[in-house]
N, C-alpha and C positions, 0 to 999 in steps of 0.2 A: 504494499500499501503505500509506505513512503517512496518506493520509485515512481509508483504513478502520478502520488503528486508531484513528484520534484519535475517529473517530464510535464506535467500540464501548466505548470507556474510560467509564466511571462517575465523573460528576460528583460531588466530595465538596468540604467544605470546603477553602477554603487558607490557609496560615498565613502572615501579614505583620506587617511594623513599621512603622511610621511614619518615614520617609525624611528629609523637613524639610518646611517649610510656609512660605507668605509671611511669618504673623504671627501672633500670636494675643495675645488680650487677659488680663489678671489670670489667673485659675486656669482658664481655660476653654483649658487647653494641648491638642495635636493627638492626645496617647494616648489621650484620653479615649474616642476612637471606637473604641478596641479594646474597650470594654465596655459592652453593651447595658444601662444603668438606667434604663428611661423614666419612673420617678417622681422621679427625680433633676434638678432644675434646671441643674444645674454640671455633670452628667456628657456635655460637648461639646464639642467645640472650636469657636471662634469668632475669626475676624478681628479686628485691631485697628483696620479700615478696611473699608470698602466702594468704595475706589476700586482700580480694574484693577490689575494682575493679582494676583488672591488665588487661593492654591491650597492643597493638601494631596495630598504624595506620598507613597505607599506602596510599600514595596518586598517583593517576596515572598520567601520564605524560599528558594525555587528557581523556575527557571524552570515555567510553567504553561501551560496556555490557558484562558484565561479565558471562562467562558460565563456568569455572570452576577452581577450586584451588587446589595447589598439594603442599603437605608438604613433604620434605626432611627430613631426620633422620641419627643419628651417626649409622655408622655399626655395633655396638651393642646395646643390649637392654638396655633403661636407665630411672632411677627412675622418671626424669623429664619431661619424654615425655607427650604431653595430653592427658589423658584417657577422658575428656570431654571438649567439647569448641562452642564456639559458633563465628559466622561471621555477621556483619552487614555492608550493604552498602547504599550510598547515593552522592546526587550532592553537599551536604556540609557535613560537621563535625557534625554540629548540628542537623542535619534531616536524620536520618538513620531509615532503616527498616533491620528485622533478614532476613538474605539470608542463614543461615546455620547453623544446630544445631547436631552437631555430635560428632564423638571422634577418637583417632587413636589408633591402636595395638599396644602393646610394642614389636617390632621388627625393622630390619633396611631396610625395604621395604618400598618404597616412596607411598603416598596415592594419590588419585587424588578425587576430591567431587563436583560434579556439584550443582550450587546454586541456587538457586531462583532469576530468572530476568525478570517475568512477572506478570502484574498485569492486571487483565480482558483479560487475552490473548494477550496482548501486552507487548511488550520487554520495559523495563525502562534501565535508562544508570548509571553508578557510577562514581563518581571522587574521593570517599574516602572509605576505609574497614577497618574496626574494627575487629582487631582478639580478641576475650575475652577467655583466658583461664579459666574454671570453675574447672577444679581437674586434678591432677597430678597421673602416676601411683604408685609413691612412697609417702605415708601419710605424709604429713606435709612438703614437698619440694615444694620448688621453682618451679616454670614453665618456660620451656624453650622450643623456635623453632628454630631448625635449617636450614629450608630453605624454603622459599615460591616462588612457581610461579604462574602467574596470565595468563589465558587463555579466550578469547574471542574476541569481534568484535569492532574496533576504525575506521573504517572506516566512515569520517566525515558525506557522505550524509547518510549513516544509520542511524549513531547515532543523527546527526541532526534532523531527523526526528523524531525520540525517544523523543528526549527530548522535542521539541514543543508539541507531544502529552502527554510527562508525566507532563509536565509545565499547559497545558489545564486541564488535570485529577485532578491535584492540587488545581486550581483554581475553577474545579466547584464542588470537594468534601469539599471545605472552603465555597463555599455559601448555600451548602448540611447542613452543621453544623449549620450554621446561622440559615437556614430556620428552622431546628430541634429546635433550641435556642428559638426564636420566636414566635412557636408555644407552645412548652411547656408552656411558661411564658403569653401567651395569648396574644402576642403582636401584636395585627391581622392586624394594618394598616403597620406594617414594615413587615413584612411576606408577605401580599400581593404585597408592593410595592416592595422588592427584586425579588420577582418573576416572575412578570412581567417584571421590567429591565432587567434580565440575562436569562428570560424564561428555567431555570433549574427547573427540577420537582423532588422535595423531595423523592418520593417514586411512586411505581405504580399506578395508578388510581384505583383501586380496595381496595387499604389501605386507598388511600383518604377518597374514599366513606364510608369505615368502621368509618374511625377517624371523617366524618361530622354526621355520624348517632350515634355515640355513646359518643364522647366526648362533640360535640358541640350539638346535639339535643338529647341525653340520650335517643335514639330509642331503646332500648336493644330488643324488637323483629325483628327490621331490623337489627340490628347486626346481629344477631344468623340467619337470612336468606343468609347475605351476607357471612358468615362462613361456610355454608351449601353447598352454592353455588361453593366456593371457595374447599372445598374438593370434590366437585362431579369433577370438572374439574381437579383434580389431583395436586392441589397446595399444598398437604402436604404431597407430594412424597418425593420429596426430605427427607424434616425432619424425615419421618419415616425410611427411608435409612441409618440414623445417629443415630439411636437408638441401644442401645446394644442388641443382641438375649439375649433371656431366652429360655432353652431347655425344650421340652418336650418329656419325654423318656414314651414309651408305649410298655408293652410287646405283642407278637404278639404269639396267640393260633391257629395255624392251623387247618384247619379241616381235616380228613382221606384222604390221598392221593391217586394217583395212583401209580403203580410200574410196572416194567418190568424187563426182565433180570433175573428172580426168585429171587427177594427180596421183600421179605415179609414185613421188617418194613415198618410203614408210614412216616416215616420223620428218619432226619439222628440223628445219635445217639451223645453222650460225644466225643469231640475234640480239639485239637487243632493244629494250625499251618497248617492248612487248606489253602486254595485257595479259593478266591469269586471272580465273575464278575456280571456285571450287563448289559442287555439289556432295554436301558431305552425307547425304541418304542415297545416292546411287553410285557415290566413290567416284566420280566423274570427273577431272581437270581439264579446261577448257582454256585454250590459247589463244590469241588471235595479234597476229600484225607485228611490227617492230621495223626495224632496220639493219641489213647486212653488214654493214660498212660502203656497199655501193648504192642499194635499193631501196623504197620504202617496199615493205612487204604486206599483202592483206591478204592473208591466208587464215584460215578457222580450222583448228585443231581440238580432238576430244580425247584425253588419256583415262581408259580403262583402267583404275590400280586392281583390281582382283585378277585380271587377264594379263595385265601388264601391255596393254596393244594401244597404239596410239591410231587414231581414224583421224584422217584428211575431210573436214566436212564440206568445206569450200577451199578450193585452188587460190582464187582471185574476188573478195568479197567488193573490189571494186564494181563488178558489173550489178551489187545488189544495193550497197548501203555503206554509210559511215554510222560509227558511234560516236556518243557526244563529244563533241569537241576534236580538234585536229593540227597539226601544223601544215603552215603553206608556206611555201618558197616565194619570196618575195615576187617575183614574176606572177605567180598564180594569184595574187590577192586584189583579185576583183571586185567590182561591187556586190556580182551574183555568186563569187564563191566566197564572199566573206559572212555568210548566215551559217550560224551552228543548227546544224540538221540532227534529230534524234531517232534512232530507232530502236526496236525492241526484237531481239532473236526472242524464238518459241522453240525451246528444247525438243518438245514432243513430236510438231510437225518438220521443224528443222528449216524454219522457215523466216524472215524476216517484214519487221511492218515498219513503216514509218508514221513517227507518231509527229512530226513537226520538222517542215523545213526550215524553220527560225524559232530558236526558242527565244529570242528577246524579244520577240514579236508577243509572245505569250507570258511576260513577265518574266522569263528565264534569263541566264547569262548570256551575252555575247559569244562569238568564236573564241574560244581560247584553245589552249594545250598546256599539257604538264599541271592537270589539275587531280583532285581526290575525288572520288564518290563515293558513297556510303550508305546500305539501305537499311530501314528500320522495318523488320519483315510483320512485324506485329502493327504497324499502321499505316504499312504499305506506303513508304513514303522515301524517297531517296535525296539524299543530302550531297551539296556539289559544294565545294569549298577550295579558291585558289584557283589558280593558272594565269597565264598569262592573256592577256586581251591581244589578238592580233588585230594589226592595223593595215590599212593600205601603205604604199609606200609612199607616199603623198603627206598622207597623215604622219609618217615615221621622221620625215624630214622637218616636221614641223615640232615634234614634241621629243628630245631627246630622251626624255624617262619612259621608261616602260610603264603599260596601266596595266594594273591587276585586279581579277574581278574577286567579288564578295562570297558570300555565304547565300544558299540558292536551298530551296525544299522543293521537289514534284511528289503531288500527290497523285499516285497512279492511278486509284478508282476515277476520280473525278477530273485527270488530265489537266490538272491546276499546279503553275510555277508560283513561289511567291519569292521575293526579296526578303532574308532576314536581318542581312546586315552589309553596310557595304564596308570595301578596304577603309580601315582607321585603326586608330593608336591603340584601341582597346582590344581588337583584332586584326593582326594586321596579315594582311593577304601576301603569298608566296608563291613559289613552285618547287618541286622537288622533294617537297613535306610528305608526312605520313598522316592520314585522317582515318578513326575506327571509331566504329557505334558499338555501346555497350547495351546490349538489348534488357540486360536486369536494372542497371544503372540509371537508362536511360540520357547517356551523356556522349559527345561526341568528344574524343579525344584526339588533338592536334599538336603536332609537333616537329620541329627541326625544319628544313627546308632552306630557300636562299632569296633574297629580294635584290633585284641588281647585282652590288658587288658584295652584299652582305649575307654573312652564312648564320643562318638563326639556329638557335638551341634549346628556345622555351619551349613549354610544354603548359597547353592551356586545355581546360575542359568547358564545354558549350553544353549545358544542360537543355535539351530540347524542347520541356513541357514548359519550362518557365522562362527561356530566353537568356538566362542568367550566364556569365563568364566567371569562370575560377582559374586564374594564374595559378597552377601546380606548381612551377619552375619560370622564375624567368629568365635562366640561363644562365647565372652568374655563379651555381653552385657546379663547383667542377668534380663533384663527387660523383654524381651519377651519370648515364649515359651520355657520350658525348657525341650524340648524332651529329650528322651533315647534310647530307644532299642525295638524294635519291637511295637515302637506307629504306628496308622493306620493312614494314612491321604488322605482326596478327596480335589479335584478341581471344582469351579465352575466357567466356562469360561465366563459367562455372568454377575454374580455377581462381577467376578477377587477377588475372595478371595481361601485361601487354608483354608482346616480345619483340624485339629489335634485332635486327641483322644489318650489321656496318653498310655504308655504300662509299660515298665519296667525301673526302675530308679535307680539312686543310690544315695545312702543320706552323709549325712556329715561324717559318720565313715565306708562309704566304703560298706555299705551293701544293696543287692537288695533290692527293694519293686516296690510293683505297687499301685498307689493310681488312683483315678479319677479325670480326668481334661476333658475340652473339649475347646480346642483355635479356634480362628480364627483372619486370617493372611490378612487386606486388602493390596493386592499389589500394587494399586496405591498411597496407603498413606504410606505405608512401616511402616505399625504397627499393632502388637498383641494386640490382645483381649482375657482375660481369661472369657470366659461366663457361665462357671460352674465348681465348684472343690469342692470334698468331700475328706477329708483325714481321715475320720473314718477310721481304721482299724481292729476294733473287731471283732471276729468271730460272736457272738450273735448280735451286731448292723446290719450285713448283712445278718443274717438270717430273723431279723424281715423286714428289707428293699428289701430285694431279689423280689418282684412283686412290688415294684415302682420304682426303676432303676437298673441298672446292678451293681453287684461287679464289683470289680476292678481286674484288670485280665491284662494277655501279652498272646503271640500267638494266636490272637481274628484274626477276619476279620472283614472289613467295607466297606460297599460300599455305593456310593451315586447315586442316580436320580436325576442329575442335572436339570429333566424336570418339575419335580413335587415337589423339594427340600426335599428330604427324603433320611435319610440315614438308612440302616439296618445293624444290628450285630449281629454275632452269634458265640457264643461258646468263646474258650480261656481254657486259665489256669489261675486260681485263685491264685496260691499260696498257703502257707502251712499257713497262715494267715488268711485264708480266710474260705469260705464253706470247708466242709470236703471232697467235692468231687475231683478226680484228675482233671479231665476237665470237660468243662460246656456243656451243649447241649441249653441253654437258646437263644431266638431270640427274638431282639426290633428292633422296629421303634424308629428314632428320629427325630424330626423337630424343627427348629431354627426357634423360633417365637419373630416378632418385633410387637410392635403396629399395630392395624389394622387402616384402616381410618374410621371404624365406633367408634373403641374404642377412637380414638383420637378426633372423633366430637362430641362424648359424653362428653368427659372431658373440651373440649371448650365451650358445652352448659350448662357444669356445673359453669363453671367459671363466664359463662355470667349472671347465673342466681344468683349466688353467689353473687354476685356485687348488683346487683339489690336489693336481699334482703338486702344487707347492707342499701343502699338509703333507702328503704323501713323504716327500721330500725329506721330510724332517724325521720321521721315525724310520721307514723304510726305504731305501734306496731303490735296490731290487725291483719291489712291488711297484714303484714309482716310474721306473723306467720301462716296465711292460705297459704300466698305463698311459705313458707318455705316448710311445710307439702304437698303441692299439686306439683307445678311447679317444685323446685328445688328437691325433692326427686324423683322425675322421672327420673332425672341424675344421680344417686346416685347407685352402683352396692352394696347391702346393705348386701352381702354374702362377702363382701371382709371387714377385719377387720378394715384395713386402711381407707378406706372410710367411712364407717359407724360411726365411730368414729369421724373424720372430720366433717361430717356433722351432729353429736349429739352435737359436741362443738359450731357449728353456732348458736344456740339456744342462747348462753350467750351472745349474742349482744342485744338480747331484753331488756336486763337490766341493760345497761351501759348509765352513765349520762356524760355529759361535752358535749364540742365541739366534733362534730364527724371527722372532719378532714380540710383540706385545707391552715390549718396555716401555712405552710411551703413555699407556693408560693406567688410571689411578682408580681401578674397581678392584672390589674385596671379592673373590670367588667366582671370578668371572672365569666362562667355558675356556678350554686351550684353545689358543688360536681366534680368538673372539676378535683382536682388531682387524687381522686380515679379512675375517668372514664380513667385518663391519665393511671396511671396505669394497668389497664386492658388492654388496648391499647395495650401498650408496651410489655402484657403476649401474647399477642394473634399475635402480630407482630413477636414472637419468632418462631411459626410454618411454617410463609412463607419461601421462598426461599430468601436467603441473597440479592440476584441481583433484588430483589422486593423493600427492604425494606429501611427504613430512616437508616443514617449512625449509626455504634454503640456506637461513641465514643462522647463526650459531647463539647460543646465549650468551658465549664469553666476549663475545666482539661488541656485547654491547655497554660492557664493563670502561667507563671511562679512564683512561690514563692523566694522574696530576701531574703537573710541570714538578 
């Protein structure tokens, strides 16, 4: 009920005072952040040093659930603006948790950030907020904050319910830390008494069973059975989902396919700048057109994944159609040709239908090229963004600046075009970008590309139902994917991930180059991960590797089967420094692999048997040797050099003398090998969901060390 009340309460501006700060210089007192005066250069708090820790602590007029924090700025860019900062919050100044880790753009536009205000799905209140500058935009400059505004909910009925829950949560977590400490030290009487009195559970019953079998009873076989059962019940799935992907490239060698329309080739030839899409239900990939280095291509192909066959559907669609948008040589740009015709291809009948000869006359885009399209299947709406507008040669002479197209939507059932946005500072148009539609979040994701001579690396979300724009990244943060031009991207709505295969980028010397990298963006966590990178550029190297992984390229195409989780890559331009071919005709599949449940189960079994071997080695070397050669060996992949070496080194434990372990534990009457078994238990617990496990922290770490 507390959570429901908090969720329904309206967020308002919260009143606060400046409680204290680490330092300040001259007239730049901390109270200046209470007033928003962007034209006054003196209206700011400025530290008198950039040596950590520097901070500004605010105290709310009364406890509240803080939803967001807004930072105002000076009317011009400023070297003291905070490039990186953290914010902490809590009910007291001595007990705070991190609620924000972000940074400000070096401009004049105020920025608002949502902050963490939930634990275990429940809101927690704050009375104090501590803003900690980490880095200024100017190196070696002091930190400045111009204005701070807090928004949240301070209705006492709502906050009081959350405070009651939060205090109960803290009490429960304190008891669990004590229970963990007592069990680790084998204070069994204290453990059982506290558990009985408070009725607080340390962990899920499955893990208690695991602890009793392993640590208390030394039943390694029983322990392994519990782990097998847990894996079968899917308890390791969360751990697996958090592991980094590993790419698996596989070259596709199609069998001889069929053809039609007098097409004699059995597969598409070399090309770049072509288009591809996939029908995940029939497992069919469609490829259209491109440029082979000498001529424009207009052939249409279909590739059936299960049969591995290409079929030429049309040798030359110039005789039939153009899709939306195209590039024309200046000599061909007559008034009649500068119209954007729009065709639809019916897969079942194999026929093209002309929707309109001129989309501009229907409220759609002018004739454009290098734009992006995405479809909302549920609402039967196509979105078109960006691209360069083709002008006649005479118009081109009058205007040297290229013209870019805005954002349009096309409603298929009503045959209606709508201009959603013109090219603007809020949504800068471009070419060579990526655009993806998230069917569940109903957001268009737009990022990277090129605008005239400028390479863009921003990342924007356009919410199609509200028409609002969300700047996910302005491109100044270099920690994420540094996309450039003609990179290819896909989206998995089920995994809530965006995948990006690199294309053309620009190095420090302003030279264009293409290097292989593959990035995954976790939308929920707002986190980029580079799962594959190969920066080799030598021609001889890529001749040797051309059948192992794709050579770097641009103007390629990538499609994704989100049902079977497979990417498909075809063709592209390798650039001058790669293979001597001007264009490529190679065809690849890419699977992003995480450890399978079977792999994880085998590694758990290896851990359990390894620790049992170490225990046996302390009492009977002969028995331990036999166990190592048989039971432990069964859990090792001897074809993996790392696993094989680790297994071979285990034998050295048979020749060690002296005390085995347990010398660091202050417990009375603890079972033999208690420490080592506890160590194994803690490792196995790491594979289970966090909401099932004992607390991560330790009781003794909470004890302060006095000066």
